[in-house]
C-alpha positions in Angstrom: 14.9 -2.0 10.3 14.4 -0.4 6.5 13.9 2.8 5.3 14.2 5.8 6.6 11.4 7.9 8.3 11.5 10.3 5.9 11.3 8.0 3.0 8.2 6.3 4.8 6.4 9.5 5.5 7.2 10.6 1.5 5.5 7.4 0.5 2.9 7.1 3.6 1.5 11.1 2.3 1.7 10.3 -1.5 -0.4 6.7 -0.7 -3.0 8.8 1.4 -3.3 11.8 -1.3 -3.8 9.1 -4.0 -6.5 7.4 -2.4 -8.1 10.2 -0.5 -8.3 12.0 -4.5 -9.9 8.9 -5.4 -12.4 8.6 -2.3 -13.7 12.0 -2.8 -16.3 11.8 -5.1 -18.0 9.1 -2.6 -16.9 11.3 0.5 -18.9 14.4 -1.2 -21.7 12.1 -1.4 -22.2 10.1 1.8 -20.9 10.1 4.8 -17.7 8.1 5.3 -14.6 7.1 7.1 -11.1 5.8 6.0 -8.0 5.2 7.5 -4.4 4.4 6.4 -1.3 2.8 8.2 1.8 1.7 6.5 4.1 -0.6 8.3 7.3 -2.6 7.3 7.2 -6.0 7.1 9.9 -7.6 9.5 12.6 -8.6 7.6 13.3 -12.3 9.5 9.5 -12.9 9.9 8.3 -11.8 6.5 6.9 -15.0 5.1 5.4 -15.3 1.7 4.6 -17.8 -0.9 3.1 -17.5 -4.5 3.3 -19.1 -7.6 2.7 -15.7 -9.9 6.0 -15.7 -11.4 5.5 -19.2 -12.8 2.2 -18.9 -14.3 3.7 -15.5 -16.0 6.9 -17.5 -17.4 4.2 -20.4 -18.7 2.3 -17.9 -20.5 5.2 -16.3 -22.7 
C-alpha cells in the first residue's frame, strides 16, 4: 500500500516512545494502561472533508 514496514515501525516506535515519556509522571502516581496502534488509511477508501484551509486563508 503505502510506506514500507521499516518506515512504519520507526514511526510507531517514535510515537509510542514520545507519548510514553509524556505519560511517565502519571504512570508513577497511579495505575494506568495505554495502547497504541498505527494503521494506514486505505488510499481509495479514505474520505475527508474540512474547511481549515479556507479558514486559515480568510484570516490572512
